C-alpha positions as CSV (number, residue, x, y, z in Angstrom):
1,M,19.5,1.3,14.1
2,A,17.7,-0.7,16.8
3,T,18.6,-4.3,17.9
4,F,16.9,-7.2,19.6
5,Q,18.7,-9.4,22.1
6,I,17.0,-12.8,22.5
7,E,17.7,-15.4,25.1
8,G,16.3,-18.5,23.3
9,G,15.4,-22.0,24.4
10,H,12.5,-21.1,26.6
11,Q,8.9,-22.4,26.4
12,L,6.2,-19.7,26.1
13,K,2.7,-19.9,27.4
14,G,-0.4,-17.7,27.1
15,D,-2.8,-15.8,24.9
16,I,-1.8,-13.5,22.1
17,Q,-4.1,-11.2,20.1
18,P,-3.3,-10.6,16.4
19,Q,-3.0,-7.0,15.3
20,G,-5.0,-5.6,12.4
21,A,-3.9,-6.7,9.0
22,K,-1.1,-4.6,7.6
23,N,-1.9,-5.4,3.9
24,E,-5.5,-4.6,4.3
25,A,-5.0,-1.4,6.2
26,L,-2.7,0.0,3.4
27,Q,-5.5,-0.6,0.9
28,I,-8.3,0.7,3.1
29,L,-6.4,3.9,4.0
30,C,-6.0,4.7,0.4
31,G,-9.7,4.1,-0.2
32,V,-10.6,7.1,2.1
33,L,-9.5,9.3,-0.8
34,L,-12.5,8.3,-2.8
35,T,-15.0,10.5,-0.9
36,P,-15.1,13.9,0.7
37,E,-17.2,12.4,3.5
38,K,-15.9,11.0,6.8
39,V,-14.7,7.4,7.0
40,T,-14.1,5.7,10.3
41,I,-11.6,2.7,10.4
42,S,-11.0,0.5,13.4
43,N,-8.4,-2.1,14.3
44,V,-5.7,-0.1,12.5
45,P,-2.3,-1.6,13.4
46,D,0.3,0.7,15.0
47,I,3.2,-0.2,12.7
48,I,5.8,1.8,10.7
49,D,4.4,1.2,7.2
50,V,0.8,2.1,8.2
51,N,1.9,5.2,10.2
52,K,3.9,6.3,7.2
53,L,0.9,6.1,5.0
54,I,-1.3,8.0,7.5
55,M,1.4,10.8,7.5
56,I,1.4,10.9,3.7
57,L,-2.4,11.3,3.8
58,Q,-2.2,14.1,6.3
59,N,0.4,15.9,4.2
60,L,-2.0,15.5,1.2
61,G,-4.6,17.4,3.3
62,V,-6.7,14.5,4.7
63,K,-8.1,15.4,8.1
64,V,-7.1,12.6,10.4
65,E,-8.4,12.2,14.0
66,K,-7.4,9.4,16.3
67,L,-10.5,8.4,18.5
68,E,-8.8,5.7,20.5
69,K,-6.1,3.0,20.0
70,G,-6.5,1.6,16.5
71,V,-9.6,3.8,15.7
72,F,-9.3,6.8,13.3
73,T,-11.6,9.0,11.2
74,F,-10.4,10.3,7.9
75,Q,-11.9,13.1,5.8
76,A,-10.5,13.9,2.3
77,D,-12.6,17.0,1.6
78,E,-9.8,19.6,1.1
79,L,-6.8,18.0,-0.5
80,D,-3.6,19.8,-1.6
81,L,-2.9,18.1,-4.9
82,D,0.3,20.2,-5.4
83,Y,1.8,18.0,-2.7
84,L,1.9,15.1,-5.2
85,E,4.5,16.9,-7.3
86,S,6.6,18.2,-4.4
87,E,10.1,17.1,-3.4
88,K,8.7,16.2,0.0
89,F,6.2,13.7,-1.5
90,K,8.9,12.2,-3.7
91,K,11.0,11.5,-0.6
92,E,8.1,10.2,1.6
93,G,6.3,8.2,-1.1
94,S,9.4,6.4,-2.3
95,G,9.9,4.9,1.2
96,L,6.6,3.0,1.2
97,R,5.5,0.6,-1.5
98,G,1.9,0.8,-0.3
99,S,1.7,4.4,-1.3
100,I,1.2,3.3,-5.0
101,M,-2.4,2.7,-4.1
102,I,-3.2,6.4,-3.6
103,V,-3.0,6.7,-7.4
104,G,-6.2,4.9,-8.3
105,P,-8.6,6.8,-6.0
106,L,-6.9,10.2,-6.9
107,L,-7.1,9.4,-10.6
108,A,-10.8,8.5,-10.3
109,R,-11.8,11.5,-8.2
110,F,-9.5,14.3,-9.5
111,G,-8.3,13.1,-12.9
112,K,-4.7,12.7,-12.0
113,G,-2.4,10.7,-9.7
114,Y,1.4,10.7,-9.2
115,I,3.8,8.5,-7.3
116,P,7.6,8.3,-7.0
117,R,9.0,4.8,-7.7
118,P,8.1,3.2,-4.4
119,G,10.5,1.2,-2.1
120,G,9.7,-1.6,0.3
121,D,11.2,-5.0,0.9
122,K,14.3,-6.1,-1.1
123,I,12.8,-9.4,-2.1
124,G,13.2,-9.3,-5.8
125,R,11.5,-7.5,-8.7
126,R,8.0,-6.2,-8.0
127,R,6.5,-4.8,-11.2
128,L,4.1,-1.9,-11.3
129,D,3.0,-2.6,-14.9
130,T,-0.4,-4.2,-13.8
131,H,-1.4,-1.0,-12.1
132,F,-0.7,1.4,-15.0
133,E,-1.9,-0.9,-17.7
134,G,-5.2,-1.0,-15.9
135,F,-5.3,2.8,-15.7
136,I,-4.5,3.1,-19.4
137,K,-7.3,0.7,-20.3
138,L,-9.7,3.0,-18.3
139,G,-8.6,5.9,-20.5
140,A,-5.7,7.5,-18.5
141,K,-2.5,8.8,-20.1
142,F,0.8,7.6,-18.6
143,R,3.7,9.8,-17.7
144,Y,7.1,8.7,-16.5
145,N,10.0,11.0,-15.6
146,R,13.0,8.6,-16.0
147,E,15.5,11.0,-14.5
148,E,13.4,11.5,-11.3
149,R,11.9,8.0,-11.4
150,F,8.4,9.5,-11.0
151,Y,5.2,8.0,-12.4
152,G,2.0,9.7,-13.2
153,V,-1.4,9.1,-14.9
154,E,-3.9,11.7,-16.0
155,A,-7.5,11.6,-17.2
156,P,-8.8,15.2,-17.3
157,E,-12.0,14.1,-19.1
158,G,-12.6,11.3,-16.6
159,L,-12.3,7.5,-16.8
160,T,-14.4,5.1,-18.9
161,G,-15.1,1.5,-18.0
162,A,-13.4,-1.3,-19.9
163,Y,-12.8,-5.0,-20.1
164,M,-9.3,-6.1,-19.0
165,L,-7.5,-9.4,-18.4
166,L,-4.7,-8.8,-15.9
167,D,-1.4,-10.3,-16.8
168,E,-0.9,-11.2,-13.1
169,A,-3.3,-11.5,-10.2
170,S,-1.6,-8.6,-8.3
171,V,-3.3,-7.7,-5.0
172,T,-2.2,-4.1,-5.0
173,G,-2.7,-3.8,-8.7
174,T,-6.3,-5.1,-8.5
175,A,-7.0,-2.8,-5.5
176,N,-5.7,0.2,-7.4
177,I,-7.7,-0.5,-10.6
178,V,-10.9,-1.2,-8.6
179,M,-10.6,2.1,-6.8
180,A,-10.2,3.9,-10.1
181,A,-13.1,2.0,-11.8
182,V,-15.8,2.6,-9.1
183,L,-16.1,6.2,-10.2
184,A,-15.5,5.6,-14.0
185,K,-18.4,5.9,-16.5
186,G,-19.9,2.6,-17.5
187,T,-18.9,-1.0,-16.8
188,T,-15.5,-2.3,-15.9
189,T,-14.7,-6.0,-16.0
190,I,-11.5,-7.2,-14.3
191,Y,-10.6,-10.8,-15.1
192,N,-7.8,-12.6,-13.3
193,A,-8.4,-10.2,-10.4
194,A,-6.8,-11.0,-7.0
195,C,-9.4,-12.2,-4.6
196,E,-7.5,-12.2,-1.2
197,P,-9.7,-11.5,1.9
198,Y,-8.0,-8.1,2.2
199,L,-9.1,-7.2,-1.4
200,Q,-12.6,-8.5,-0.6
201,Q,-12.6,-6.2,2.5
202,L,-11.7,-3.2,0.3
203,C,-14.5,-4.0,-2.1
204,K,-17.1,-4.5,0.7
205,M,-16.1,-1.2,2.2
206,M,-16.6,0.6,-1.2
207,V,-20.0,-1.1,-1.5
208,R,-21.0,0.4,1.8
209,M,-19.8,3.7,0.4
210,G,-22.1,3.3,-2.5
211,A,-20.0,1.5,-5.1
212,D,-21.6,-1.2,-7.4
213,I,-19.2,-4.2,-7.4
214,K,-20.2,-7.8,-8.3
215,G,-18.1,-11.0,-8.1
216,I,-16.4,-10.1,-4.7
217,G,-14.3,-13.1,-3.7
218,S,-13.9,-14.4,-7.3
219,N,-11.3,-13.7,-9.9
220,M,-13.8,-11.7,-12.0
221,L,-15.0,-8.4,-10.8
222,I,-17.7,-6.4,-12.6
223,I,-18.0,-2.8,-11.6
224,E,-20.7,-0.3,-12.6
225,G,-19.3,3.2,-12.1
226,V,-21.2,5.6,-9.9
227,E,-21.0,9.4,-9.7
228,K,-19.9,9.6,-6.1
229,L,-19.2,7.7,-2.9
230,G,-20.0,8.5,0.7
231,G,-18.6,7.8,4.1
232,C,-18.8,4.6,6.1
233,D,-17.4,2.6,9.0
234,H,-14.9,-0.3,8.5
235,R,-13.1,-2.7,10.7
236,V,-9.8,-4.3,9.5
237,L,-9.4,-8.1,9.7
238,P,-6.8,-9.7,12.0
239,D,-3.5,-10.1,10.3
240,M,-3.3,-13.7,8.8
241,I,0.5,-13.3,8.4
242,E,0.9,-12.6,12.0
243,I,-1.4,-15.5,12.9
244,G,0.8,-17.8,10.9
245,S,3.9,-16.4,12.6
246,W,2.5,-17.2,16.0
247,I,1.6,-20.8,14.9
248,G,5.2,-21.3,13.8
249,L,6.5,-19.7,17.0
250,A,4.5,-22.1,19.1
251,A,5.7,-25.2,17.3
252,M,9.4,-24.1,17.2
253,T,9.5,-23.3,21.0
254,K,7.3,-26.2,22.0
255,S,4.9,-23.7,23.6
256,E,1.2,-23.8,24.4
257,I,-0.3,-20.7,22.9
258,I,-3.9,-19.5,22.2
259,I,-4.2,-17.1,19.3
260,K,-7.4,-15.0,20.0
261,N,-10.1,-13.9,17.5
262,V,-8.4,-15.0,14.3
263,S,-11.4,-14.8,11.9
264,W,-11.1,-18.5,11.0
265,D,-13.2,-18.2,7.9
266,D,-10.8,-15.8,6.3
267,L,-7.6,-18.0,6.9
268,G,-8.1,-20.2,3.9
269,V,-5.5,-23.0,3.6
270,I,-3.2,-21.5,6.2
271,P,-4.2,-23.8,9.1
272,N,-4.1,-27.0,6.9
273,T,-0.7,-26.0,5.5
274,F,0.8,-25.9,9.0
275,R,-0.9,-29.2,9.7
276,K,1.1,-30.7,6.8
277,L,4.2,-30.0,8.9
278,G,2.7,-32.1,11.7
279,I,1.7,-29.1,13.8
280,T,-1.4,-29.7,15.9
281,L,-3.8,-26.8,16.0
282,E,-7.4,-26.8,17.2
283,R,-10.3,-24.4,16.5
284,K,-11.9,-23.2,19.7
285,G,-14.7,-20.7,18.8
286,D,-12.8,-18.1,16.8
287,D,-9.5,-18.9,18.5
288,I,-6.6,-21.2,17.5
289,Y,-5.2,-23.4,20.3
290,I,-1.7,-24.8,19.8
291,P,-0.6,-27.4,22.4
292,A,3.0,-27.7,23.4
293,H,4.7,-30.0,20.8
294,T,6.9,-31.7,23.4
295,D,7.4,-34.7,21.1
296,G,8.1,-32.6,18.0
297,Y,6.2,-32.7,14.8
298,E,6.6,-34.7,11.6
299,V,6.2,-33.5,8.0
300,E,3.7,-35.4,5.9
301,S,4.8,-37.1,2.7
302,Y,2.8,-37.6,-0.5
303,I,1.0,-40.9,-1.2
304,D,3.8,-42.1,-3.4
305,G,6.3,-41.6,-0.6
306,S,8.0,-38.5,-2.1
307,F,8.6,-35.6,0.3
308,M,6.3,-32.7,0.7
309,T,6.5,-29.4,-1.3
310,I,4.9,-26.3,-0.1
311,A,4.6,-23.5,-2.6
312,D,2.9,-20.1,-2.8
313,A,0.1,-19.3,-5.1
314,P,-2.5,-16.5,-5.6
315,W,-5.4,-16.8,-3.2
316,P,-7.0,-19.2,-2.4
317,G,-3.5,-20.7,-2.6
318,F,-0.9,-20.3,0.2
319,T,0.3,-16.8,0.7
320,P,3.9,-16.1,-0.1
321,D,4.3,-14.0,3.0
322,L,4.3,-17.1,5.2
323,L,6.8,-19.3,3.2
324,S,9.6,-17.8,5.3
325,I,7.8,-19.0,8.5
326,I,7.2,-22.5,6.9
327,L,10.9,-22.8,6.1
328,V,12.2,-21.9,9.5
329,V,9.6,-24.2,11.2
330,A,10.7,-27.1,9.0
331,T,14.3,-26.8,10.3
332,Q,13.2,-28.6,13.5
333,A,10.6,-30.9,12.0
334,K,11.0,-34.7,11.5
335,G,11.4,-35.2,7.8
336,E,12.2,-33.2,4.7
337,L,10.4,-30.4,2.9
338,M,10.8,-28.5,-0.3
339,V,9.9,-24.8,-0.1
340,H,9.1,-23.2,-3.5
341,Q,8.9,-19.5,-3.5
342,K,7.5,-18.7,-7.0
343,M,6.9,-15.0,-6.8
344,F,10.1,-13.3,-5.6
345,E,13.6,-14.4,-6.5
346,S,15.4,-12.9,-3.4
347,R,13.1,-13.9,-0.6
348,L,14.9,-17.2,0.3
349,F,18.3,-15.6,0.6
350,F,18.0,-15.3,4.4
351,T,18.5,-19.0,4.6
352,D,22.3,-18.4,5.0
353,K,21.5,-17.1,8.5
354,L,19.7,-20.3,9.4
355,I,22.6,-22.3,8.0
356,D,24.9,-20.4,10.3
357,M,22.6,-21.4,13.2
358,G,23.0,-25.1,12.3
359,A,19.9,-25.6,10.2
360,K,20.2,-28.1,7.3
361,V,19.0,-26.1,4.4
362,I,20.0,-26.5,0.7
363,L,19.3,-23.4,-1.3
364,C,18.7,-25.1,-4.7
365,D,18.2,-21.8,-6.6
366,P,16.7,-18.3,-5.9
367,H,13.2,-19.9,-5.7
368,R,13.6,-23.3,-4.0
369,A,15.1,-24.6,-0.8
370,T,15.2,-28.1,0.6
371,V,15.0,-28.4,4.4
372,I,16.1,-31.5,6.3
373,G,14.6,-31.2,9.7
374,H,16.5,-31.8,13.0
375,N,13.5,-33.3,14.8
376,F,14.9,-31.3,17.8
377,Q,17.8,-33.8,18.1
378,S,20.1,-30.8,17.5
379,T,19.0,-27.3,18.5
380,L,19.8,-24.2,16.5
381,K,22.7,-22.2,17.8
382,A,22.5,-18.5,18.9
383,T,24.2,-16.1,16.5
384,T,24.3,-12.4,15.4
385,M,22.3,-11.5,12.3
386,T,20.6,-8.7,10.4
387,S,16.9,-8.6,9.3
388,P,16.7,-8.2,5.5
389,D,12.9,-7.7,5.2
390,I,9.8,-8.0,7.3
391,R,9.0,-11.7,6.8
392,A,12.6,-12.9,6.9
393,G,13.0,-10.8,10.1
394,I,10.2,-12.5,11.9
395,S,11.4,-15.9,10.8
396,L,14.9,-15.2,12.2
397,L,13.3,-14.0,15.4
398,I,11.4,-17.3,15.7
399,A,14.6,-19.2,15.1
400,A,16.4,-17.1,17.8
401,L,13.6,-17.8,20.3
402,S,14.1,-21.5,19.8
403,A,17.9,-21.5,19.8
404,K,20.1,-22.1,22.8
405,G,22.0,-19.0,24.0
406,T,21.6,-15.3,23.3
407,S,21.1,-14.1,19.7
408,T,21.3,-10.6,18.3
409,I,19.2,-9.3,15.4
410,H,20.1,-5.9,13.9
411,N,17.9,-3.7,11.6
412,I,14.8,-4.6,13.5
413,E,13.0,-1.6,12.0
414,Q,12.2,-4.1,9.2
415,I,10.3,-6.2,11.7
416,D,8.6,-3.1,13.2
417,R,7.3,-2.2,9.7
418,G,4.9,-5.2,10.0
419,Y,4.6,-6.2,13.6
420,E,3.1,-4.0,16.4
421,N,5.1,-3.8,19.6
422,I,6.3,-7.3,19.0
423,D,8.9,-7.4,21.9
424,E,6.3,-6.3,24.5
425,R,3.7,-8.8,23.2
426,L,6.3,-11.7,23.3
427,R,7.5,-10.8,26.8
428,A,3.8,-11.0,27.9
429,I,3.9,-14.8,27.1
430,G,7.3,-15.4,28.6
431,A,9.8,-14.6,25.9
432,K,13.2,-13.2,27.0
433,I,13.7,-10.4,24.4
434,T,15.2,-7.0,24.9
435,R,15.1,-4.0,22.5
436,I,18.3,-1.9,22.4
437,D,17.9,1.4,20.6
């Protein structure tokens, strides 16, 4: 188990380039299974979760060639479908939640798809019902081996388009169903579909491959099935979660940082949500400039004087993956903030580590926390902690970089799952961070 040692309390300065988006890359990589032709993907992040999925695709028989850093070609023309029912796949697939999205394209193209119950972050219940209910509406039959916790769907006669109203706007569920529907016979209408930029990117890629998808960017997608899809080129967006992480890092460490090439038009409410905490950020071309907040930052209040609540919501609402960052940044703000994490009931449990560091946080229940900011009158104290998941891990790292003294974070593999070479990139802008294997 690897560890970070962080000497906190130092201002940082410089430019930082966000990696390719993890959540988009996982969808796009599964999409290569829809065609036997070559697909070229660029800006692929070099992180554990993405590399695991590439390995699974290779074991399935996809020909993978790395052209240069972040650029790969994939060709799924000779697949070994027996691998899907092997013990090796049950082990490899269960370690990556994103592997669930191989089921839709395999079901569409070959009439069957299987997946072991996937793992991922321990942040609460994460249902798979939306995925399989969508497949069943398209005509697939559901299989579940309770003893081996192994899911399957089969449609030997092919899929048929259908109308469906999703019970939740699941991003991965929508992606999986869309990938199945593009090769189904007839028209599929998906209402209450997720519409995150990463899902839009997947749909745009499939349109370039020959799919017929209308309503991209809305919560209603209308898909006319086609007989086959071809190859294409695709570039992954910069990671909005990492961009939000760097905004929080700059504010907490009173650092002047420029985040390069952020694709502003795809950030939605993220910049304005950080502005509600009093953080100054400026748009310079396609970059975000954050000045050093030497005088701190003050949380806005509502018109009636009540204190601010920041909550997650399906896109175009605020992404739940950044609430952990918002919470840790609020610990040094002037004012109070309520953080309401609606989607996952275990994601705020990392606040006990912040309390150990001296933060004033009241965990009201599994979904809500009240933060009373220090306004930098009292700095956080260095401590030893363990990263429970990707987003809590980066939040604790930001807290450690702002704290006086030397902190230790164990289980940093969780951070590595979502952030590429993070220690090297932070050292480049002046952070004192050491990786100990």
